[in-house]
C-alpha positions in Angstrom: 103.6 113.1 102.5 102.5 115.3 105.4 102.3 113.8 108.9 98.8 114.4 110.2 99.0 112.6 113.5 100.8 113.9 116.6 103.8 111.7 115.8 104.8 109.0 113.4 107.6 106.8 114.4 110.2 105.5 112.0 109.1 102.0 113.0 105.5 102.7 111.9 106.7 104.4 108.7 109.0 101.5 107.8 106.3 98.9 108.6 103.7 100.7 106.5 106.1 101.1 103.5 107.2 97.4 103.6 103.6 96.2 103.9 102.5 98.3 100.9 105.5 97.1 98.9 104.6 93.4 99.7 101.0 94.0 98.8 101.8 95.3 95.4 104.7 93.1 94.3 105.5 89.4 93.9 108.6 88.1 95.8 110.7 88.1 92.6 110.0 91.8 92.1 110.8 92.7 95.7 114.1 90.7 95.4 115.2 93.1 92.6 114.9 96.2 94.8 115.5 94.5 98.2 119.0 96.0 98.9 117.8 99.5 98.0 114.7 99.0 100.1 116.9 98.1 103.1 118.9 101.3 102.4 115.6 103.3 102.5 114.5 101.5 105.7 117.9 102.2 107.3 117.6 105.9 106.5 114.1 106.1 107.8 115.1 104.3 111.0 117.6 107.2 111.6 114.8 109.7 111.6 113.3 108.4 114.8 110.0 110.3 115.1 108.3 112.7 112.7 106.0 115.2 114.5 102.7 116.5 113.2 103.2 118.6 110.0 106.5 116.9 109.2 107.0 116.3 105.5 108.6 113.3 103.7 109.1 114.3 100.0 109.8 111.6 97.5 111.1 112.9 94.2 112.2 111.1 91.1 115.2 112.5 89.2 115.5 110.8 85.8 119.0 109.3 85.3 119.7 109.9 89.0 117.2 108.1 91.2 114.6 108.5 93.9 115.5 111.4 96.3 114.0 111.4 99.8 113.8 114.7 101.6 112.6 114.8 105.2 111.6 118.2 106.7 113.6 120.0 104.0 116.8 118.0 104.5 117.9 115.7 101.7 118.5 112.3 103.3 119.2 109.8 100.5 119.0 109.3 96.8 118.4 105.7 95.7 119.4 104.8 92.1 117.2 103.1 89.5 114.0 103.7 87.7 112.8 100.3 88.9 113.1 101.4 92.5 110.9 104.5 91.9 108.3 102.4 90.0 108.2 100.0 92.9 107.6 102.9 95.4 104.9 104.3 93.0 102.9 101.1 93.2 102.3 101.9 96.9 99.9 104.6 95.7 98.9 103.5 92.3 99.3 99.8 92.3 96.6 97.1 92.4 96.4 97.4 96.2 97.1 101.0 97.0 97.2 102.4 100.5 94.2 104.5 99.5 92.2 103.6 96.5 90.5 107.0 96.4 93.8 108.7 96.2 95.0 106.4 93.5 91.8 107.2 91.4 92.3 110.9 91.9 96.0 110.7 90.9 95.1 108.8 87.8 92.3 111.3 86.9 89.3 109.3 88.1 86.4 110.6 90.0 85.7 109.2 93.4 85.3 112.4 95.3 88.8 112.5 96.8 90.4 115.9 96.7 94.2 116.2 96.5 94.3 119.8 97.7 
């Protein structure tokens, strides 16, 4: 994810992430990843502010977990395939943050360009 606005606060990023998780999961599913989600929120809180052109890179490493890199610095690796699938639903779930992006990621039309 590239930051396109002048600045993105950790508070905004955390709220957006949590809202998207809640929109794409039932409470029982959230409960299964809740502690790890708190770990991610805590790490993001430590970032403070991301400036324009900042980068948050989310990478899945099979057998290891979800690695989060912020502006080239590895911040946290969160274990569990289920956690990565939960995050992935933010973009390709039933209520994605951007339906056009979801369609493009899944090979649909829609006129959204990834690059």
